[in-house]
C-alpha positions as CSV (number, residue, x, y, z in Angstrom):
1,X,-70.5,27.2,-119.7
2,X,-73.3,26.0,-120.9
3,X,-75.3,28.9,-122.0
4,X,-72.1,31.2,-122.8
5,X,-71.5,31.3,-126.6
6,X,-68.2,32.2,-128.5
7,X,-67.8,33.5,-131.6
8,X,-64.7,33.9,-134.0
9,X,-63.3,37.4,-135.6
10,X,-61.3,38.0,-138.6
11,X,-60.1,41.0,-136.7
12,X,-60.0,42.1,-133.3
13,X,-61.5,45.7,-134.6
14,X,-64.5,43.5,-136.1
15,X,-64.6,41.9,-132.6
16,X,-64.0,45.1,-130.5
17,X,-66.8,46.5,-132.4
18,X,-69.0,43.3,-130.9
19,X,-67.9,43.6,-128.0
20,X,-69.1,47.3,-128.0
21,X,-72.2,47.0,-129.0
22,X,-73.0,44.0,-126.3
23,X,-71.6,46.0,-123.1
24,X,-73.8,48.7,-124.5
25,X,-76.7,46.4,-123.8
26,X,-75.4,45.2,-120.1
27,X,-74.0,41.5,-121.7
28,X,-70.9,39.8,-120.0
29,X,-68.2,39.6,-123.0
30,X,-64.9,38.5,-122.6
31,X,-62.3,38.8,-125.8
32,X,-59.4,36.2,-125.9
33,X,-56.4,35.3,-128.5
34,X,-56.2,31.6,-128.7
35,X,-53.7,30.0,-131.2
36,X,-54.5,27.4,-134.1
37,X,-51.8,25.2,-135.2
38,X,-51.1,25.1,-138.5
39,X,-49.0,22.2,-140.6
40,X,-48.3,23.0,-144.8
41,X,-45.6,20.9,-146.4
42,X,-43.7,22.2,-148.8
43,X,-41.3,22.0,-151.6
44,X,-38.5,23.6,-152.3
45,X,-37.0,23.4,-155.8
46,X,-34.6,24.8,-158.2
47,X,-37.0,26.6,-161.1
48,X,-35.6,24.7,-163.7
49,X,-36.5,22.0,-161.8
50,X,-40.1,22.8,-161.1
51,X,-40.5,22.9,-165.1
52,X,-39.1,19.9,-165.5
53,X,-40.4,17.8,-163.4
54,X,-44.1,19.1,-163.6
55,X,-43.5,18.6,-167.9
56,X,-42.5,15.2,-166.8
57,X,-45.7,14.8,-164.7
58,X,-47.7,15.3,-167.8
59,X,-45.9,13.5,-170.6
60,X,-45.9,10.5,-168.2
61,X,-49.3,10.1,-168.0
62,X,-51.8,8.9,-170.6
63,X,-54.7,7.2,-171.1
64,X,-53.6,4.0,-171.1
65,X,-51.3,4.6,-168.0
66,X,-53.4,7.2,-165.9
67,X,-51.0,8.1,-162.8
68,X,-53.0,11.4,-161.9
69,X,-56.1,13.1,-162.1
70,X,-57.3,15.5,-164.8
71,X,-57.4,18.2,-162.1
72,X,-53.5,17.2,-161.1
73,X,-53.2,17.0,-164.3
74,X,-54.0,20.6,-165.2
75,X,-52.2,22.3,-162.6
76,X,-49.2,20.3,-163.7
77,X,-49.8,22.5,-166.6
78,X,-51.0,25.5,-165.0
79,X,-48.0,26.0,-162.8
80,X,-45.3,25.1,-166.0
81,X,-46.9,27.8,-168.0
82,X,-46.8,31.0,-165.1
83,X,-42.9,29.3,-164.4
84,X,-42.1,29.5,-168.0
85,X,-43.2,32.8,-168.2
86,X,-42.0,33.7,-165.4
87,X,-38.1,32.4,-165.9
88,X,-38.7,34.5,-169.1
89,X,-39.2,37.3,-167.3
90,X,-36.3,36.9,-165.1
91,X,-34.3,36.8,-168.4
92,X,-35.3,39.9,-169.9
93,X,-34.3,41.7,-166.3
94,X,-31.9,40.1,-165.5
95,X,-30.1,40.5,-168.5
96,X,-27.2,42.0,-169.3
97,X,-27.7,43.7,-165.4
98,X,-24.9,44.5,-163.2
99,X,-24.5,44.3,-159.1
100,X,-26.0,47.6,-157.9
101,X,-28.7,48.4,-160.8
102,X,-32.4,49.1,-160.2
103,X,-33.9,45.5,-161.3
104,X,-37.8,46.5,-161.0
105,X,-39.9,49.3,-158.3
106,X,-42.3,48.3,-155.5
107,X,-44.4,50.2,-158.2
108,X,-43.9,47.7,-161.0
109,X,-45.2,45.2,-158.3
110,X,-48.2,46.8,-157.2
111,X,-49.7,47.8,-160.6
112,X,-49.0,44.0,-161.2
113,X,-51.1,42.4,-158.3
114,X,-53.8,45.6,-158.9
115,X,-54.2,44.5,-162.6
116,X,-55.0,40.9,-161.3
117,X,-56.9,41.7,-158.5
118,X,-59.8,43.5,-161.0
119,X,-59.7,40.9,-163.3
120,X,-63.0,39.4,-163.2
121,X,-63.3,36.2,-161.1
122,X,-63.4,33.5,-164.4
123,X,-60.2,34.9,-165.8
124,X,-58.5,34.9,-162.3
125,X,-59.2,31.2,-162.1
126,X,-57.1,30.8,-165.9
127,X,-54.0,32.7,-164.9
128,X,-52.0,29.9,-165.9
129,X,-53.8,29.7,-169.7
130,X,-53.5,33.7,-170.4
131,X,-50.0,34.8,-171.0
132,X,-49.9,38.1,-171.7
133,X,-50.5,38.5,-167.7
134,X,-48.6,40.6,-164.8
135,X,-49.4,36.7,-162.4
136,X,-45.3,36.4,-163.2
137,X,-44.2,39.4,-160.9
138,X,-45.5,37.0,-157.7
139,X,-43.1,34.1,-158.1
140,X,-40.5,36.5,-159.6
141,X,-40.5,39.2,-156.1
142,X,-40.8,36.3,-153.7
143,X,-37.6,34.3,-155.8
144,X,-35.8,37.6,-155.9
145,X,-35.9,38.2,-152.5
146,X,-36.0,34.5,-150.7
147,X,-32.8,34.3,-153.0
148,X,-31.2,37.3,-151.9
149,X,-30.9,38.0,-155.2
150,X,-32.4,41.8,-154.2
151,X,-31.5,44.5,-151.9
152,X,-34.4,47.4,-151.5
153,X,-33.3,51.5,-152.3
154,X,-34.9,53.9,-152.7
155,X,-34.8,54.0,-156.4
156,X,-36.3,50.8,-156.2
157,X,-34.8,47.1,-156.0
158,X,-31.2,47.0,-156.8
159,X,-29.3,43.1,-158.0
160,X,-26.6,42.2,-155.5
161,X,-25.8,38.9,-156.7
162,X,-25.5,37.1,-159.9
163,X,-27.5,34.0,-161.0
164,X,-29.0,32.2,-163.8
165,X,-33.2,32.1,-163.4
166,X,-33.4,28.9,-164.1
167,X,-30.7,28.0,-161.0
168,X,-33.3,30.0,-158.5
169,X,-35.0,28.6,-155.8
170,X,-38.7,28.8,-155.5
171,X,-41.2,27.4,-152.8
172,X,-44.8,25.4,-153.6
173,X,-47.0,23.3,-152.1
174,X,-47.0,20.1,-153.6
175,X,-49.5,19.6,-156.6
176,X,-50.5,15.9,-155.9
177,X,-49.5,13.2,-152.9
178,X,-49.1,10.6,-155.4
179,X,-46.3,8.5,-154.5
180,X,-45.2,8.8,-158.7
181,X,-45.2,12.8,-158.0
182,X,-42.6,12.8,-154.7
183,X,-40.4,10.0,-156.3
184,X,-40.2,11.9,-159.2
185,X,-39.6,15.3,-158.0
186,X,-36.6,14.1,-155.2
187,X,-34.9,13.4,-158.7
188,X,-34.8,16.8,-160.0
189,X,-34.1,18.1,-156.7
190,X,-36.9,18.6,-154.5
191,X,-36.4,18.5,-151.1
192,X,-40.4,18.3,-149.1
193,X,-40.7,19.4,-145.8
194,X,-43.3,19.8,-143.3
195,X,-43.5,23.7,-142.0
196,X,-45.0,24.2,-138.1
197,X,-46.5,27.8,-137.4
198,X,-49.2,29.4,-135.2
199,X,-51.9,31.6,-136.8
200,X,-54.0,33.5,-133.6
201,X,-58.0,33.8,-133.6
202,X,-59.9,36.7,-132.0
203,X,-62.4,35.3,-130.0
204,X,-65.5,36.6,-127.6
205,X,-67.7,34.2,-125.9
206,X,-70.8,36.1,-124.5
207,X,-72.9,35.3,-121.4
208,X,-76.3,34.3,-121.1
209,X,-77.7,38.0,-121.6
210,X,-77.8,37.5,-125.1
211,X,-80.8,35.8,-124.9
212,X,-82.7,38.2,-123.0
213,X,-82.5,41.4,-125.5
214,X,-85.9,43.0,-126.8
215,X,-84.8,42.9,-130.0
216,X,-82.4,40.1,-131.3
217,X,-82.8,41.0,-134.8
218,X,-80.7,43.9,-133.8
219,X,-77.4,41.5,-132.9
220,X,-77.9,39.4,-136.3
221,X,-78.0,42.9,-138.3
222,X,-74.5,43.7,-135.9
223,X,-73.2,39.9,-137.0
224,X,-73.8,40.7,-140.2
225,X,-71.6,43.7,-141.2
226,X,-68.9,42.2,-139.2
227,X,-65.6,39.3,-140.7
228,X,-67.3,36.2,-138.4
229,X,-65.9,33.0,-139.2
230,X,-68.7,31.0,-140.5
231,X,-68.7,27.9,-138.7
232,X,-68.7,29.8,-135.7
233,X,-71.2,32.4,-136.7
234,X,-73.4,29.0,-137.7
235,X,-73.2,27.2,-134.5
236,X,-74.8,30.9,-132.8
237,X,-77.4,30.6,-134.8
238,X,-78.6,26.9,-134.3
239,X,-78.1,27.8,-130.5
240,X,-79.5,31.2,-130.4
241,X,-83.9,30.1,-130.8
242,X,-83.5,27.2,-128.2
243,X,-81.5,29.0,-125.2
244,X,-83.3,31.9,-125.7
245,X,-86.6,30.2,-125.6
246,X,-85.4,27.7,-122.5
247,X,-83.6,31.3,-120.8
248,X,-87.1,33.2,-121.5
249,X,-88.8,30.7,-119.9
250,X,-87.2,29.9,-117.0
251,X,-87.3,33.4,-116.2
252,X,-90.7,34.1,-116.9
253,X,-91.5,31.4,-114.9
254,X,-89.8,32.8,-111.8
255,X,-91.0,35.9,-112.3
256,X,-94.6,34.9,-112.0
257,X,-94.1,32.9,-108.8
258,X,-92.0,35.6,-107.2
259,X,-89.6,33.6,-105.8
260,X,-89.3,30.2,-106.1
261,X,-86.5,27.2,-105.1
262,X,-84.0,25.4,-107.4
263,X,-85.8,22.3,-106.1
264,X,-89.3,23.6,-107.4
265,X,-87.8,25.2,-111.1
266,X,-86.3,22.0,-111.6
267,X,-89.9,20.1,-111.3
268,X,-91.3,22.9,-113.4
269,X,-89.3,22.6,-116.3
270,X,-89.0,18.8,-116.7
271,X,-91.8,18.9,-118.0
272,X,-92.5,23.0,-118.8
273,X,-95.4,23.8,-121.6
274,X,-95.5,27.1,-123.2
275,X,-99.2,28.7,-122.6
276,X,-100.7,29.2,-126.1
277,X,-104.4,29.6,-127.3
278,X,-103.7,27.6,-130.3
279,X,-101.5,24.3,-129.6
280,X,-99.7,24.1,-132.4
281,X,-97.5,27.8,-132.1
282,X,-96.8,25.5,-128.9
283,X,-93.6,24.0,-127.1
284,X,-91.7,22.3,-124.3
285,X,-89.0,22.2,-122.7
286,X,-88.3,18.6,-120.7
287,X,-84.7,19.7,-118.6
288,X,-82.8,17.3,-116.0
289,X,-82.6,18.6,-112.6
290,X,-78.5,19.1,-112.8
291,X,-78.4,21.1,-116.1
292,X,-81.6,23.4,-114.8
293,X,-79.0,23.7,-111.3
294,X,-76.3,24.7,-114.2
295,X,-78.2,27.2,-115.9
296,X,-79.5,28.3,-112.8
297,X,-76.3,29.1,-111.5
298,X,-74.5,30.9,-114.7
299,X,-78.0,33.0,-114.4
300,X,-76.6,34.1,-111.0
301,X,-73.5,34.4,-112.1
302,X,-74.1,36.4,-114.3
303,X,-77.0,38.8,-111.8
304,X,-80.0,38.1,-113.8
305,X,-80.8,36.2,-111.2
306,X,-79.7,36.4,-107.7
307,X,-80.4,34.6,-104.0
308,X,-80.1,31.4,-102.8
309,X,-81.2,28.0,-103.9
310,X,-84.5,28.2,-101.7
311,X,-85.5,31.7,-102.4
312,X,-84.5,32.2,-106.6
313,X,-85.9,35.5,-107.5
314,X,-85.5,38.0,-110.8
315,X,-81.6,39.7,-110.7
316,X,-80.7,43.1,-111.5
317,X,-78.8,42.4,-114.4
318,X,-81.0,41.6,-117.4
319,X,-79.5,43.5,-120.2
320,X,-80.9,46.8,-121.1
321,X,-83.7,46.9,-123.8
322,X,-84.1,48.5,-127.0
């Protein structure tokens, strides 16, 4: 539809807040969900395999033979740092434990994550360079659960299988897409696979009444408080002023004449010029007859306009003012 605008919201709750506002103002809206296909490359390897593999990549790189970019080497180093500390922590919490023993509690992990969230951003970006942070608990919990090493109980997570930390399987996304990276990974037992999934987006489509609010700032102010996909919001802002001028000018034209035929509307909107005492503040509109027909049809469907093509007039569906 020519005059419909689509916004993608980060949550159904925010979408509902926007819909409630629109309906209160008499603007037609429709909420729906659509699937977004996601493809992600995943590498599965043992913890020891990852450490040896990334260490090999660091050692193989040199100024004379730069196999990898500086940012890739930096990522390898941070991964080796994190996984080495993770291995040490696993050895500590698993040492001397028997099947059925509590290894850690949910509170331990929650406190660790909260401590990371409270870090200043500059420190959070350098986690791999800070030796005693609780970041190790994130891969630890993932690995112990994914490898079915622990089972949850009221007292905490109990050991249900004995394993050496270095033998735990770990999953990560590629740190490089260089051939040398993948070739070395396979020698360390890495398995590279593509993971396919579908995520959902909450989409709200608003009808042409959105351009007829007496105070459009109310909708902009609301959108500033909601989680909206940036690209869809930018497109909405980009479209709004132009479409608003066209819709309001067309309705004003019909209002002045009381009734007009579609042919007359098309002729006027092909060379529409705003009336203004100041030539610099005026504007012109140039629409093809086909575009005018599409716009008028949408406005009639929204009950903003009414009547047959030979007698188009203002309808009763203009959104409430204020």
